[in-house]
N, CA, C and O atoms as CSV, one atom per row, in Angstrom:
chain,resi,resn,atom,element,x,y,z
A,1,MET,N,N,-0.621,3.573,-3.843
A,1,MET,CA,C,-1.480,2.428,-3.950
A,1,MET,C,C,-2.608,2.609,-2.938
A,1,MET,O,O,-2.366,2.935,-1.776
A,2,VAL,N,N,-3.818,2.398,-3.384
A,2,VAL,CA,C,-4.980,2.487,-2.506
A,2,VAL,C,C,-5.624,1.113,-2.456
A,2,VAL,O,O,-5.926,0.522,-3.493
A,3,LEU,N,N,-5.827,0.616,-1.271
A,3,LEU,CA,C,-6.453,-0.689,-1.080
A,3,LEU,C,C,-7.755,-0.522,-0.325
A,3,LEU,O,O,-7.890,0.373,0.510
A,4,GLU,N,N,-8.706,-1.383,-0.618
A,4,GLU,CA,C,-9.939,-1.416,0.154
A,4,GLU,C,C,-9.912,-2.668,1.018
A,4,GLU,O,O,-9.733,-3.774,0.509
A,5,ILE,N,N,-10.084,-2.499,2.290
A,5,ILE,CA,C,-10.170,-3.645,3.195
A,5,ILE,C,C,-11.621,-4.089,3.189
A,5,ILE,O,O,-12.487,-3.430,3.763
A,6,THR,N,N,-11.877,-5.210,2.535
A,6,THR,CA,C,-13.245,-5.693,2.388
A,6,THR,C,C,-13.680,-6.580,3.541
A,6,THR,O,O,-14.877,-6.742,3.779
A,7,ASP,N,N,-12.719,-7.160,4.264
A,7,ASP,CA,C,-13.045,-8.028,5.392
A,7,ASP,C,C,-12.041,-7.769,6.517
A,7,ASP,O,O,-11.059,-8.501,6.647
A,8,PRO,N,N,-12.276,-6.743,7.327
A,8,PRO,CA,C,-11.338,-6.401,8.401
A,8,PRO,C,C,-11.075,-7.552,9.368
A,8,PRO,O,O,-9.956,-7.707,9.856
A,9,ALA,N,N,-12.094,-8.356,9.645
A,9,ALA,CA,C,-11.917,-9.481,10.574
A,9,ALA,C,C,-10.955,-10.515,9.997
A,9,ALA,O,O,-10.109,-11.046,10.717
A,10,ALA,N,N,-11.078,-10.801,8.714
A,10,ALA,CA,C,-10.173,-11.759,8.074
A,10,ALA,C,C,-8.746,-11.219,8.051
A,10,ALA,O,O,-7.794,-11.958,8.300
A,11,LEU,N,N,-8.602,-9.934,7.753
A,11,LEU,CA,C,-7.277,-9.321,7.720
A,11,LEU,C,C,-6.617,-9.369,9.092
A,11,LEU,O,O,-5.475,-9.813,9.216
A,12,SER,N,N,-7.324,-8.916,10.121
A,12,SER,CA,C,-6.722,-8.918,11.456
A,12,SER,C,C,-6.511,-10.341,11.960
A,12,SER,O,O,-5.530,-10.608,12.654
A,13,GLY,N,N,-7.418,-11.258,11.621
A,13,GLY,CA,C,-7.251,-12.656,12.024
A,13,GLY,C,C,-6.001,-13.279,11.429
A,13,GLY,O,O,-5.263,-13.984,12.118
A,14,THR,N,N,-5.763,-13.019,10.151
A,14,THR,CA,C,-4.564,-13.540,9.493
A,14,THR,C,C,-3.313,-12.912,10.098
A,14,THR,O,O,-2.307,-13.594,10.296
A,15,ALA,N,N,-3.373,-11.620,10.389
A,15,ALA,CA,C,-2.237,-10.948,11.014
A,15,ALA,C,C,-1.961,-11.525,12.403
A,15,ALA,O,O,-0.803,-11.713,12.778
A,16,LEU,N,N,-3.015,-11.804,13.160
A,16,LEU,CA,C,-2.840,-12.396,14.491
A,16,LEU,C,C,-2.229,-13.788,14.401
A,16,LEU,O,O,-1.393,-14.151,15.229
A,17,GLU,N,N,-2.638,-14.572,13.405
A,17,GLU,CA,C,-2.045,-15.899,13.199
A,17,GLU,C,C,-0.562,-15.779,12.878
A,17,GLU,O,O,0.253,-16.559,13.370
A,18,SER,N,N,-0.218,-14.799,12.053
A,18,SER,CA,C,1.180,-14.579,11.693
A,18,SER,C,C,2.008,-14.188,12.912
A,18,SER,O,O,3.134,-14.654,13.084
A,19,ILE,N,N,1.446,-13.335,13.751
A,19,ILE,CA,C,2.139,-12.923,14.977
A,19,ILE,C,C,2.326,-14.118,15.903
A,19,ILE,O,O,3.390,-14.276,16.501
A,20,ALA,N,N,1.306,-14.959,16.027
A,20,ALA,CA,C,1.400,-16.146,16.887
A,20,ALA,C,C,2.489,-17.092,16.391
A,20,ALA,O,O,3.237,-17.652,17.191
A,21,ALA,N,N,2.580,-17.271,15.077
A,21,ALA,CA,C,3.612,-18.143,14.512
A,21,ALA,C,C,4.997,-17.554,14.749
A,21,ALA,O,O,5.942,-18.282,15.055
A,22,GLU,N,N,5.114,-16.251,14.609
A,22,GLU,CA,C,6.385,-15.574,14.829
A,22,GLU,C,C,6.806,-15.675,16.290
A,22,GLU,O,O,7.991,-15.823,16.589
A,23,TYR,N,N,5.844,-15.596,17.194
A,23,TYR,CA,C,6.127,-15.671,18.622
A,23,TYR,C,C,6.654,-17.051,18.996
A,23,TYR,O,O,7.469,-17.173,19.910
A,24,GLY,N,N,6.203,-18.078,18.309
A,24,GLY,CA,C,6.620,-19.435,18.622
A,24,GLY,C,C,8.004,-19.792,18.119
A,24,GLY,O,O,8.546,-20.825,18.512
A,25,GLU,N,N,8.593,-18.972,17.263
A,25,GLU,CA,C,9.918,-19.255,16.720
A,25,GLU,C,C,10.997,-18.906,17.739
A,25,GLU,O,O,10.833,-17.976,18.530
A,26,PRO,N,N,12.115,-19.663,17.718
A,26,PRO,CA,C,13.236,-19.308,18.596
A,26,PRO,C,C,13.734,-17.899,18.252
A,26,PRO,O,O,13.878,-17.552,17.080
A,27,GLY,N,N,13.986,-17.113,19.262
A,27,GLY,CA,C,14.436,-15.739,19.042
A,27,GLY,C,C,13.313,-14.820,18.615
A,27,GLY,O,O,13.556,-13.710,18.141
A,28,GLY,N,N,12.075,-15.283,18.784
A,28,GLY,CA,C,10.912,-14.480,18.404
A,28,GLY,C,C,10.693,-13.333,19.370
A,28,GLY,O,O,11.508,-13.074,20.256
A,29,GLU,N,N,9.590,-12.662,19.183
A,29,GLU,CA,C,9.264,-11.487,19.989
A,29,GLU,C,C,9.041,-11.855,21.455
A,29,GLU,O,O,8.698,-12.991,21.783
A,30,SER,N,N,9.244,-10.865,22.330
A,30,SER,CA,C,8.931,-11.067,23.740
A,30,SER,C,C,7.415,-11.026,23.907
A,30,SER,O,O,6.698,-10.602,23.000
A,31,ALA,N,N,6.931,-11.464,25.063
A,31,ALA,CA,C,5.489,-11.471,25.321
A,31,ALA,C,C,4.916,-10.055,25.255
A,31,ALA,O,O,3.809,-9.857,24.755
A,32,GLU,N,N,5.662,-9.075,25.753
A,32,GLU,CA,C,5.182,-7.690,25.718
A,32,GLU,C,C,5.090,-7.179,24.278
A,32,GLU,O,O,4.114,-6.527,23.906
A,33,GLU,N,N,6.111,-7.480,23.471
A,33,GLU,CA,C,6.080,-7.061,22.067
A,33,GLU,C,C,4.927,-7.724,21.327
A,33,GLU,O,O,4.265,-7.104,20.495
A,34,ARG,N,N,4.699,-8.993,21.645
A,34,ARG,CA,C,3.604,-9.711,21.001
A,34,ARG,C,C,2.259,-9.071,21.351
A,34,ARG,O,O,1.417,-8.874,20.475
A,35,MET,N,N,2.062,-8.749,22.618
A,35,MET,CA,C,0.798,-8.134,23.034
A,35,MET,C,C,0.588,-6.785,22.353
A,35,MET,O,O,-0.528,-6.457,21.951
A,36,GLN,N,N,1.658,-6.004,22.223
A,36,GLN,CA,C,1.556,-4.710,21.543
A,36,GLN,C,C,1.213,-4.897,20.068
A,36,GLN,O,O,0.378,-4.175,19.523
A,37,ALA,N,N,1.854,-5.862,19.430
A,37,ALA,CA,C,1.589,-6.123,18.016
A,37,ALA,C,C,0.157,-6.604,17.813
A,37,ALA,O,O,-0.514,-6.187,16.869
A,38,GLU,N,N,-0.310,-7.479,18.695
A,38,GLU,CA,C,-1.686,-7.977,18.591
A,38,GLU,C,C,-2.698,-6.848,18.763
A,38,GLU,O,O,-3.680,-6.774,18.025
A,39,ALA,N,N,-2.463,-5.976,19.729
A,39,ALA,CA,C,-3.377,-4.848,19.942
A,39,ALA,C,C,-3.391,-3.927,18.725
A,39,ALA,O,O,-4.446,-3.435,18.325
A,40,ALA,N,N,-2.227,-3.700,18.143
A,40,ALA,CA,C,-2.134,-2.809,16.983
A,40,ALA,C,C,-2.901,-3.363,15.787
A,40,ALA,O,O,-3.611,-2.615,15.114
A,41,VAL,N,N,-2.769,-4.670,15.509
A,41,VAL,CA,C,-3.459,-5.224,14.334
A,41,VAL,C,C,-4.962,-5.337,14.557
A,41,VAL,O,O,-5.731,-5.339,13.595
A,42,ARG,N,N,-5.386,-5.430,15.801
A,42,ARG,CA,C,-6.827,-5.447,16.083
A,42,ARG,C,C,-7.451,-4.066,15.860
A,42,ARG,O,O,-8.599,-3.960,15.427
A,43,GLU,N,N,-6.692,-3.018,16.158
A,43,GLU,CA,C,-7.212,-1.648,16.110
A,43,GLU,C,C,-7.099,-0.978,14.748
A,43,GLU,O,O,-7.901,-0.100,14.430
A,44,ASP,N,N,-6.123,-1.370,13.939
A,44,ASP,CA,C,-5.826,-0.617,12.724
A,44,ASP,C,C,-5.537,-1.558,11.557
A,44,ASP,O,O,-4.627,-2.385,11.615
A,45,GLY,N,N,-6.327,-1.413,10.505
A,45,GLY,CA,C,-6.131,-2.228,9.311
A,45,GLY,C,C,-4.764,-2.037,8.685
A,45,GLY,O,O,-4.190,-2.985,8.148
A,46,ALA,N,N,-4.232,-0.819,8.746
A,46,ALA,CA,C,-2.901,-0.568,8.188
A,46,ALA,C,C,-1.838,-1.352,8.949
A,46,ALA,O,O,-0.895,-1.863,8.347
A,47,GLU,N,N,-1.985,-1.448,10.261
A,47,GLU,CA,C,-1.040,-2.229,11.064
A,47,GLU,C,C,-1.130,-3.712,10.714
A,47,GLU,O,O,-0.112,-4.395,10.610
A,48,ALA,N,N,-2.349,-4.203,10.534
A,48,ALA,CA,C,-2.528,-5.606,10.159
A,48,ALA,C,C,-1.885,-5.874,8.808
A,48,ALA,O,O,-1.177,-6.867,8.638
A,49,LEU,N,N,-2.128,-4.995,7.853
A,49,LEU,CA,C,-1.541,-5.151,6.527
A,49,LEU,C,C,-0.023,-5.076,6.593
A,49,LEU,O,O,0.668,-5.874,5.959
A,50,ALA,N,N,0.494,-4.128,7.352
A,50,ALA,CA,C,1.941,-3.967,7.470
A,50,ALA,C,C,2.600,-5.184,8.102
A,50,ALA,O,O,3.757,-5.482,7.804
A,51,SER,N,N,1.887,-5.888,8.964
A,51,SER,CA,C,2.471,-7.077,9.581
A,51,SER,C,C,2.517,-8.256,8.614
A,51,SER,O,O,3.246,-9.221,8.844
A,52,LEU,N,N,1.745,-8.180,7.537
A,52,LEU,CA,C,1.670,-9.281,6.572
A,52,LEU,C,C,2.426,-9.023,5.271
A,52,LEU,O,O,2.886,-9.966,4.627
A,53,VAL,N,N,2.558,-7.767,4.883
A,53,VAL,CA,C,3.124,-7.430,3.581
A,53,VAL,C,C,4.392,-6.611,3.765
A,53,VAL,O,O,4.387,-5.582,4.441
A,54,ASP,N,N,5.469,-7.072,3.163
A,54,ASP,CA,C,6.725,-6.334,3.192
A,54,ASP,C,C,6.801,-5.468,1.938
A,54,ASP,O,O,6.899,-6.004,0.834
A,55,PRO,N,N,6.756,-4.133,2.079
A,55,PRO,CA,C,6.757,-3.275,0.896
A,55,PRO,C,C,8.012,-3.431,0.041
A,55,PRO,O,O,7.957,-3.222,-1.171
A,56,PHE,N,N,9.125,-3.787,0.641
A,56,PHE,CA,C,10.338,-3.999,-0.138
A,56,PHE,C,C,10.171,-5.202,-1.066
A,56,PHE,O,O,10.673,-5.188,-2.190
A,57,ASP,N,N,9.474,-6.237,-0.610
A,57,ASP,CA,C,9.213,-7.394,-1.460
A,57,ASP,C,C,8.315,-7.038,-2.640
A,57,ASP,O,O,8.422,-7.646,-3.705
A,58,LEU,N,N,7.434,-6.061,-2.459
A,58,LEU,CA,C,6.520,-5.664,-3.531
A,58,LEU,C,C,7.256,-5.106,-4.740
A,58,LEU,O,O,6.808,-5.291,-5.872
A,59,VAL,N,N,8.372,-4.430,-4.521
A,59,VAL,CA,C,9.067,-3.779,-5.628
A,59,VAL,C,C,10.454,-4.347,-5.901
A,59,VAL,O,O,11.150,-3.848,-6.784
A,60,SER,N,N,10.871,-5.363,-5.180
A,60,SER,CA,C,12.233,-5.872,-5.329
A,60,SER,C,C,12.524,-6.410,-6.724
A,60,SER,O,O,13.677,-6.384,-7.156
A,61,GLU,N,N,11.528,-6.889,-7.430
A,61,GLU,CA,C,11.726,-7.445,-8.768
A,61,GLU,C,C,11.466,-6.435,-9.882
A,61,GLU,O,O,11.581,-6.778,-11.059
A,62,VAL,N,N,11.119,-5.205,-9.536
A,62,VAL,CA,C,10.813,-4.191,-10.544
A,62,VAL,C,C,12.109,-3.509,-10.963
A,62,VAL,O,O,12.775,-2.891,-10.133
A,63,PRO,N,N,12.480,-3.611,-12.250
A,63,PRO,CA,C,13.729,-2.988,-12.698
A,63,PRO,C,C,13.667,-1.466,-12.611
A,63,PRO,O,O,12.641,-0.854,-12.908
A,64,GLY,N,N,14.772,-0.874,-12.203
A,64,GLY,CA,C,14.874,0.573,-12.158
A,64,GLY,C,C,14.213,1.219,-10.964
A,64,GLY,O,O,14.066,2.441,-10.931
A,65,VAL,N,N,13.807,0.424,-9.972
A,65,VAL,CA,C,13.118,0.967,-8.800
A,65,VAL,C,C,13.840,0.517,-7.544
A,65,VAL,O,O,14.181,-0.657,-7.395
A,66,GLU,N,N,14.068,1.454,-6.652
A,66,GLU,CA,C,14.620,1.128,-5.343
A,66,GLU,C,C,13.762,1.815,-4.294
A,66,GLU,O,O,13.633,3.039,-4.291
A,67,LEU,N,N,13.186,1.038,-3.418
A,67,LEU,CA,C,12.341,1.590,-2.363
A,67,LEU,C,C,13.236,2.116,-1.251
A,67,LEU,O,O,14.036,1.370,-0.686
A,68,THR,N,N,13.104,3.384,-0.942
A,68,THR,CA,C,13.923,3.978,0.110
A,68,THR,C,C,13.155,4.177,1.399
A,68,THR,O,O,13.751,4.262,2.472
A,69,GLN,N,N,11.830,4.254,1.305
A,69,GLN,CA,C,11.007,4.420,2.498
A,69,GLN,C,C,9.597,3.955,2.180
A,69,GLN,O,O,9.116,4.127,1.060
A,70,ALA,N,N,8.943,3.371,3.159
A,70,ALA,CA,C,7.553,2.947,2.987
A,70,ALA,C,C,6.804,3.218,4.278
A,70,ALA,O,O,7.365,3.126,5.369
A,71,SER,N,N,5.537,3.553,4.140
A,71,SER,CA,C,4.704,3.736,5.320
A,71,SER,C,C,3.296,3.285,4.991
A,71,SER,O,O,2.899,3.242,3.827
A,72,TRP,N,N,2.558,2.954,6.011
A,72,TRP,CA,C,1.183,2.503,5.861
A,72,TRP,C,C,0.293,3.433,6.659
A,72,TRP,O,O,0.679,3.905,7.728
A,73,SER,N,N,-0.877,3.694,6.152
A,73,SER,CA,C,-1.873,4.435,6.920
A,73,SER,C,C,-3.244,3.953,6.481
A,73,SER,O,O,-3.405,3.403,5.392
A,74,SER,N,N,-4.211,4.163,7.327
A,74,SER,CA,C,-5.564,3.769,6.947
A,74,SER,C,C,-6.530,4.860,7.366
A,74,SER,O,O,-6.293,5.599,8.322
A,75,GLU,N,N,-7.608,4.940,6.635
A,75,GLU,CA,C,-8.666,5.875,6.968
A,75,GLU,C,C,-9.961,5.358,6.370
A,75,GLU,O,O,-9.959,4.633,5.375
A,76,THR,N,N,-11.045,5.734,6.979
A,76,THR,CA,C,-12.359,5.379,6.469
A,76,THR,C,C,-12.817,6.495,5.547
A,76,THR,O,O,-12.811,7.667,5.924
A,77,VAL,N,N,-13.214,6.124,4.333
A,77,VAL,CA,C,-13.671,7.117,3.363
A,77,VAL,C,C,-14.990,6.672,2.766
A,77,VAL,O,O,-15.274,5.478,2.667
A,78,ASP,N,N,-15.789,7.644,2.369
A,78,ASP,CA,C,-17.008,7.350,1.625
A,78,ASP,C,C,-16.627,7.257,0.161
A,78,ASP,O,O,-15.998,8.168,-0.377
A,79,TYR,N,N,-17.000,6.174,-0.482
A,79,TYR,CA,C,-16.637,5.976,-1.878
A,79,TYR,C,C,-17.782,5.299,-2.599
A,79,TYR,O,O,-18.262,4.247,-2.177
A,80,ASP,N,N,-18.212,5.900,-3.676
A,80,ASP,CA,C,-19.241,5.330,-4.532
A,80,ASP,C,C,-18.574,4.950,-5.845
A,80,ASP,O,O,-18.220,5.836,-6.624
A,81,PRO,N,N,-18.388,3.654,-6.118
A,81,PRO,CA,C,-17.691,3.247,-7.340
A,81,PRO,C,C,-18.417,3.662,-8.613
A,81,PRO,O,O,-17.814,3.675,-9.687
A,82,ASP,N,N,-19.696,4.001,-8.514
A,82,ASP,CA,C,-20.450,4.424,-9.692
A,82,ASP,C,C,-20.358,5.925,-9.945
A,82,ASP,O,O,-20.829,6.402,-10.978
A,83,ASP,N,N,-19.759,6.676,-9.024
A,83,ASP,CA,C,-19.622,8.123,-9.174
A,83,ASP,C,C,-18.340,8.425,-9.947
A,83,ASP,O,O,-17.246,8.161,-9.446
A,84,PRO,N,N,-18.455,8.979,-11.167
A,84,PRO,CA,C,-17.253,9.232,-11.969
A,84,PRO,C,C,-16.318,10.256,-11.329
A,84,PRO,O,O,-15.131,10.282,-11.655
A,85,ASP,N,N,-16.817,11.090,-10.439
A,85,ASP,CA,C,-15.982,12.081,-9.766
A,85,ASP,C,C,-15.565,11.626,-8.373
A,85,ASP,O,O,-15.014,12.412,-7.603
A,86,GLY,N,N,-15.823,10.372,-8.044
A,86,GLY,CA,C,-15.558,9.861,-6.703
A,86,GLY,C,C,-14.103,9.924,-6.298
A,86,GLY,O,O,-13.796,10.209,-5.140
A,87,TRP,N,N,-13.207,9.665,-7.224
A,87,TRP,CA,C,-11.785,9.688,-6.915
A,87,TRP,C,C,-11.087,10.527,-7.971
A,87,TRP,O,O,-11.014,10.124,-9.131
A,88,ASP,N,N,-10.580,11.676,-7.591
A,88,ASP,CA,C,-9.786,12.497,-8.483
A,88,ASP,C,C,-8.337,12.332,-8.057
A,88,ASP,O,O,-7.832,13.097,-7.235
A,89,LEU,N,N,-7.671,11.329,-8.620
A,89,LEU,CA,C,-6.307,11.014,-8.217
A,89,LEU,C,C,-5.275,11.863,-8.936
A,89,LEU,O,O,-4.098,11.833,-8.575
A,90,ASP,N,N,-5.691,12.623,-9.950
A,90,ASP,CA,C,-4.763,13.443,-10.711
A,90,ASP,C,C,-4.672,14.815,-10.069
A,90,ASP,O,O,-5.555,15.652,-10.254
A,91,ASP,N,N,-3.602,15.047,-9.312
A,91,ASP,CA,C,-3.420,16.328,-8.641
A,91,ASP,C,C,-2.877,17.399,-9.577
A,91,ASP,O,O,-2.824,18.575,-9.215
A,92,GLU,N,N,-2.479,17.000,-10.765
A,92,GLU,CA,C,-1.907,17.940,-11.716
A,92,GLU,C,C,-3.014,18.729,-12.394
A,92,GLU,O,O,-4.147,18.262,-12.506
A,93,ASP,N,N,-2.678,19.920,-12.842
A,93,ASP,CA,C,-3.636,20.757,-13.545
A,93,ASP,C,C,-3.510,20.633,-15.053
A,93,ASP,O,O,-4.149,21.383,-15.790
A,94,ASP,N,N,-2.683,19.683,-15.529
A,94,ASP,CA,C,-2.527,19.558,-16.972
A,94,ASP,C,C,-3.762,18.918,-17.583
A,94,ASP,O,O,-4.543,18.259,-16.896
A,95,GLU,N,N,-3.927,19.121,-18.885
A,95,GLU,CA,C,-5.119,18.607,-19.546
A,95,GLU,C,C,-4.918,17.194,-20.060
A,95,GLU,O,O,-5.873,16.560,-20.508
A,96,GLY,N,N,-3.686,16.688,-20.004
A,96,GLY,CA,C,-3.419,15.342,-20.497
A,96,GLY,C,C,-3.989,14.271,-19.602
A,96,GLY,O,O,-4.269,13.165,-20.064
A,97,GLY,N,N,-4.167,14.574,-18.330
A,97,GLY,CA,C,-4.745,13.620,-17.404
A,97,GLY,C,C,-3.799,12.537,-16.965
A,97,GLY,O,O,-4.178,11.681,-16.165
A,98,ALA,N,N,-2.566,12.542,-17.463
A,98,ALA,CA,C,-1.620,11.499,-17.109
A,98,ALA,C,C,-0.693,11.932,-15.991
A,98,ALA,O,O,0.128,11.140,-15.529
A,99,GLY,N,N,-0.809,13.170,-15.551
A,99,GLY,CA,C,0.045,13.629,-14.466
A,99,GLY,C,C,1.500,13.701,-14.855
A,99,GLY,O,O,2.364,13.779,-13.982
A,100,GLY,N,N,1.804,13.676,-16.163
A,100,GLY,CA,C,3.175,13.759,-16.624
A,100,GLY,C,C,3.945,12.470,-16.484
A,100,GLY,O,O,5.163,12.476,-16.664
A,101,VAL,N,N,3.299,11.372,-16.175
A,101,VAL,CA,C,3.982,10.099,-16.004
A,101,VAL,C,C,3.524,9.148,-17.093
A,101,VAL,O,O,2.337,8.831,-17.172
A,102,PRO,N,N,4.448,8.679,-17.944
A,102,PRO,CA,C,4.054,7.747,-18.999
A,102,PRO,C,C,3.703,6.388,-18.423
A,102,PRO,O,O,4.271,5.973,-17.413
A,103,HIS,N,N,2.784,5.704,-19.050
A,103,HIS,CA,C,2.375,4.370,-18.627
A,103,HIS,C,C,3.549,3.413,-18.754
A,103,HIS,O,O,4.166,3.333,-19.816
A,104,ASN,N,N,3.869,2.689,-17.691
A,104,ASN,CA,C,4.949,1.703,-17.663
A,104,ASN,C,C,6.283,2.271,-18.116
A,104,ASN,O,O,7.156,1.523,-18.559
A,105,GLY,N,N,6.451,3.574,-18.011
A,105,GLY,CA,C,7.721,4.177,-18.362
A,105,GLY,C,C,7.947,4.319,-19.849
A,105,GLY,O,O,9.032,4.730,-20.260
A,106,GLU,N,N,6.974,3.997,-20.664
A,106,GLU,CA,C,7.126,4.082,-22.109
A,106,GLU,C,C,6.073,5.013,-22.680
A,106,GLU,O,O,4.945,5.070,-22.191
A,107,ASP,N,N,6.456,5.749,-23.732
A,107,ASP,CA,C,5.508,6.616,-24.419
A,107,ASP,C,C,4.745,5.754,-25.407
A,107,ASP,O,O,5.300,5.331,-26.421
A,108,ASP,N,N,3.478,5.490,-25.120
A,108,ASP,CA,C,2.673,4.628,-25.974
A,108,ASP,C,C,1.761,5.416,-26.899
A,108,ASP,O,O,0.831,4.861,-27.483
A,109,GLY,N,N,2.030,6.723,-27.034
A,109,GLY,CA,C,1.199,7.553,-27.889
A,109,GLY,C,C,0.024,8.147,-27.141
A,109,GLY,O,O,-0.428,9.248,-27.452
A,110,GLU,N,N,-0.467,7.421,-26.161
A,110,GLU,CA,C,-1.594,7.892,-25.360
A,110,GLU,C,C,-1.160,8.982,-24.394
A,110,GLU,O,O,-1.951,9.850,-24.029
A,111,HIS,N,N,0.091,8.932,-23.986
A,111,HIS,CA,C,0.615,9.888,-23.013
A,111,HIS,C,C,1.762,10.680,-23.627
A,111,HIS,O,O,2.783,10.884,-22.969
A,112,SER,N,N,1.624,11.123,-24.846
A,112,SER,CA,C,2.682,11.847,-25.553
A,112,SER,C,C,3.099,13.092,-24.793
A,112,SER,O,O,2.288,13.760,-24.151
A,113,GLY,N,N,4.399,13.386,-24.886
A,113,GLY,CA,C,4.912,14.596,-24.269
A,113,GLY,C,C,5.096,14.485,-22.779
A,113,GLY,O,O,5.316,15.498,-22.115
A,114,ALA,N,N,5.014,13.294,-22.229
A,114,ALA,CA,C,5.150,13.117,-20.782
A,114,ALA,C,C,6.605,13.251,-20.379
A,114,ALA,O,O,7.509,13.096,-21.201
A,115,SER,N,N,6.819,13.537,-19.120
A,115,SER,CA,C,8.174,13.683,-18.601
A,115,SER,C,C,8.845,12.331,-18.498
A,115,SER,O,O,8.256,11.307,-18.848
A,116,SER,N,N,10.088,12.328,-18.014
A,116,SER,CA,C,10.860,11.097,-17.920
A,116,SER,C,C,10.302,10.134,-16.897
A,116,SER,O,O,10.677,8.961,-16.907
A,117,GLY,N,N,9.431,10.567,-16.023
A,117,GLY,CA,C,8.816,9.672,-15.049
A,117,GLY,C,C,9.732,9.299,-13.914
A,117,GLY,O,O,9.605,8.211,-13.353
A,118,ALA,N,N,10.660,10.181,-13.557
A,118,ALA,CA,C,11.610,9.875,-12.497
A,118,ALA,C,C,10.920,9.667,-11.162
A,118,ALA,O,O,11.432,8.952,-10.301
A,119,GLU,N,N,9.780,10.275,-10.985
A,119,GLU,CA,C,9.049,10.123,-9.729
A,119,GLU,C,C,7.612,9.753,-10.046
A,119,GLU,O,O,6.985,10.364,-10.912
A,120,ARG,N,N,7.095,8.766,-9.355
A,120,ARG,CA,C,5.707,8.360,-9.541
A,120,ARG,C,C,4.981,8.444,-8.230
A,120,ARG,O,O,5.541,8.126,-7.180
A,121,ARG,N,N,3.742,8.869,-8.278
A,121,ARG,CA,C,2.906,8.901,-7.076
A,121,ARG,C,C,2.084,7.640,-7.023
A,121,ARG,O,O,1.572,7.181,-8.044
A,122,MET,N,N,1.956,7.084,-5.851
A,122,MET,CA,C,1.143,5.880,-5.658
A,122,MET,C,C,0.075,6.201,-4.669
A,122,MET,O,O,-0.741,5.340,-4.341
């Protein structure tokens, strides 16, 4: 999954509010942990996002999927949405362009001959 952070200040601000609310709860973080968390969300959009979104919650309702590991990272990239070659997400060399993964796990004719889809790249 690729996300664009369109408003870093809003993202970090919301993350800081969440940390403040968590700190106020009984059994919440220590002052040192809170300061570290606040510094992390100010410096890195991925940290801010990770403090707000639980990746296990994202897939918990998806049948046939079990999340075993999740990680967040962020980087600044140049991207022109009008450039048709701007994002080449298909690392496969096949000519089908589907990367061997059928859409929604079903063969809809558009992705004929695709594999079972046991692994998907996000």
